[in-house]
C-alpha positions as CSV (number, residue, x, y, z in Angstrom):
1,X,6.2,6.4,9.9
2,X,4.7,4.1,7.2
3,X,3.6,5.3,3.8
4,X,1.6,3.3,1.3
5,X,1.2,4.6,-2.3
6,X,-1.4,2.7,-4.3
7,X,-1.2,3.2,-8.1
8,X,-3.6,1.5,-10.5
9,X,-5.0,1.7,-14.0
10,X,-8.6,1.6,-12.7
11,X,-10.7,4.4,-11.2
12,X,-10.6,4.8,-7.4
13,X,-13.6,6.8,-6.3
14,X,-13.5,8.9,-3.2
15,X,-15.7,6.4,-1.4
16,X,-13.3,3.5,-2.3
17,X,-10.4,5.6,-1.2
18,X,-12.1,6.1,2.2
19,X,-12.7,2.3,2.5
20,X,-9.2,1.4,1.5
21,X,-7.8,4.0,3.9
22,X,-9.7,2.4,6.8
23,X,-8.7,-1.1,5.8
24,X,-5.0,-0.2,5.3
25,X,-5.1,1.7,8.6
26,X,-5.9,-1.6,10.3
27,X,-3.5,-3.6,8.1
28,X,-0.4,-1.6,8.9
29,X,-0.6,-2.8,12.5
30,X,0.6,-6.2,11.1
31,X,4.0,-4.6,11.2
32,X,5.0,-4.3,14.9
33,X,5.2,-0.8,16.1
34,X,3.3,0.7,13.2
35,X,-0.1,2.3,13.6
36,X,-2.6,4.3,11.6
37,X,-1.7,7.3,13.6
38,X,1.5,7.7,11.6
39,X,0.3,6.2,8.3
40,X,0.3,8.4,5.2
41,X,-1.5,7.1,2.1
42,X,-1.7,8.3,-1.4
43,X,-3.7,7.1,-4.4
44,X,-3.1,7.4,-8.2
45,X,-5.8,6.0,-10.4
46,X,-6.4,5.8,-14.1
47,X,-2.7,5.6,-14.7
48,X,-1.5,4.1,-18.0
49,X,-0.1,0.8,-16.7
50,X,0.7,-2.5,-18.4
51,X,1.4,-5.8,-16.7
52,X,2.2,-9.1,-18.4
53,X,1.8,-7.4,-21.8
54,X,-1.8,-6.1,-21.2
55,X,-3.6,-3.1,-19.8
56,X,-6.1,-5.3,-17.9
57,X,-6.7,-4.0,-14.3
58,X,-3.5,-4.0,-12.3
59,X,-2.1,-2.2,-9.3
60,X,1.0,-1.7,-7.2
61,X,1.2,-0.8,-3.5
62,X,4.5,0.7,-2.6
63,X,5.1,0.5,1.2
64,X,7.8,2.5,2.9
65,X,8.6,2.1,6.6
66,X,11.0,3.7,9.0
67,X,13.3,0.9,10.2
68,X,12.9,-2.8,9.5
69,X,10.4,-5.6,9.9
70,X,10.6,-9.4,9.8
71,X,9.9,-11.3,6.6
72,X,6.8,-13.0,8.2
73,X,5.4,-9.5,9.0
74,X,5.9,-8.4,5.4
75,X,4.3,-11.7,4.2
76,X,1.2,-11.0,6.3
77,X,1.0,-7.4,5.1
78,X,1.4,-8.4,1.5
79,X,-1.5,-10.9,1.8
80,X,-3.7,-8.4,3.5
81,X,-2.9,-5.5,1.1
82,X,-3.5,-7.8,-1.9
83,X,-6.9,-8.8,-0.5
84,X,-7.8,-5.2,0.1
85,X,-7.0,-4.1,-3.5
86,X,-8.5,-7.3,-5.0
87,X,-11.8,-6.8,-3.1
88,X,-12.1,-3.0,-3.3
89,X,-10.9,-2.5,-6.9
90,X,-11.8,-5.8,-8.4
91,X,-8.2,-6.6,-9.5
92,X,-7.0,-10.2,-9.7
93,X,-4.4,-11.0,-7.1
94,X,-1.9,-12.1,-9.7
95,X,-2.0,-8.6,-11.2
96,X,-1.1,-6.8,-7.9
97,X,2.5,-6.0,-6.8
98,X,3.4,-5.0,-3.3
99,X,6.9,-3.5,-2.9
100,X,8.7,-2.6,0.3
101,X,11.4,-0.1,1.1
102,X,13.0,0.2,4.6
103,X,14.0,3.8,5.4
104,X,17.0,4.4,7.7
105,X,16.4,8.2,8.2
106,X,12.9,9.7,8.2
107,X,12.2,13.4,8.5
108,X,9.1,14.9,10.2
109,X,8.2,18.2,11.7
110,X,11.5,19.8,10.7
111,X,13.7,17.1,12.2
112,X,14.8,13.5,11.7
113,X,14.2,10.2,13.5
């Protein structure tokens, strides 16, 4: 049950969303037990965002997962998500945050895991 919300102050076209969706679908498998089959994604573009005092292109990927993962798995996913956003949205790596939240209870289909 992973969820990745990508927010940026640059435009993300429908074509780019599709490409990012496909790449993040592969990337989520860096976390053991997580697959694209359960991955939910959202995109917010053209948001008023400032980082390091400027409105130069920047982004944040907020990743929520049911359960926990090892630090090394998060490190690999951070590197991969950063590469995806850098390559697809032309944002420098040092202007991209990746944040994680581990969820203990996750609801789906009217019940909880």
